C-alpha positions in Angstrom: 1.0 -61.7 9.5 2.4 -59.2 12.0 0.3 -56.5 10.5 -2.8 -58.7 10.8 -2.1 -59.4 14.4 -1.5 -55.7 15.2 -4.8 -54.8 13.4 -6.8 -57.4 15.4 -5.3 -56.5 18.7 -5.6 -52.7 18.3 -9.3 -53.1 17.4 -10.0 -55.2 20.6 -8.5 -52.8 23.1 -9.3 -49.3 24.2 -5.7 -48.0 24.0 -4.3 -49.1 20.7 -1.0 -47.2 21.3 -0.2 -49.7 24.0 -0.1 -52.7 21.6 3.2 -53.9 20.2 4.1 -57.1 18.4 7.5 -58.8 18.3 8.2 -61.2 15.5 10.9 -63.9 15.9 11.5 -66.3 13.0 13.7 -69.4 13.3 13.8 -72.7 11.4 10.5 -72.2 9.6 8.7 -71.2 12.8 7.4 -67.8 13.6 6.8 -66.7 17.2 4.7 -63.6 17.8 4.9 -61.9 21.2 1.9 -59.6 21.7 2.4 -56.9 24.3 -0.6 -55.0 25.7 -1.2 -52.9 28.8 -2.1 -54.9 31.8 -5.5 -53.3 32.0 -6.3 -54.5 28.4 -5.2 -58.1 28.9 -8.7 -59.4 29.5 -10.0 -57.9 26.2 -7.3 -59.7 24.3 -7.8 -63.0 26.1 -11.6 -62.8 26.1 -14.1 -64.7 28.1 -12.8 -68.2 28.7 -9.9 -67.4 26.3 -12.2 -67.3 23.3 -10.6 -64.2 21.7 -7.0 -65.5 21.9 -8.0 -68.9 20.7 -9.7 -67.4 17.6 -6.6 -65.2 17.0 -4.4 -68.3 17.2 -6.6 -70.2 14.8 -6.4 -67.4 12.2 -2.7 -67.0 12.6 -2.2 -70.8 12.2 -4.3 -70.8 9.0 -2.3 -67.9 7.5 0.9 -69.7 8.6 -0.1 -73.0 7.0 -0.8 -71.2 3.8 2.8 -69.9 3.9 4.1 -73.3 5.1 5.2 -71.8 8.5 4.4 -72.9 12.0 3.1 -69.9 14.0 2.9 -69.4 17.7 1.4 -66.6 19.7 2.7 -65.6 23.1 1.2 -63.0 25.4 3.7 -62.3 28.2 2.3 -61.3 31.5 4.2 -58.3 32.9 3.0 -59.0 36.4 5.0 -62.3 36.6 8.7 -61.8 37.2 11.2 -64.2 35.8 14.6 -64.0 37.4 
């Protein structure tokens, strides 16, 4: 699933080297954190969030096949959490 997410994200952006994916698995749940350059964020999210919604649907389908709950998080580097 991680490779699939990386493949999709790298093909949506202009700078594929700026794409990284973290995978955290716990209690049958998988959390993917997709990191992209700030300038590429709009391409991943898409108009009205359509791209990210489609990616989440596909990840959920693959996760369901493997009996896992899958979540996708795209952290915003501009927002500071202290």
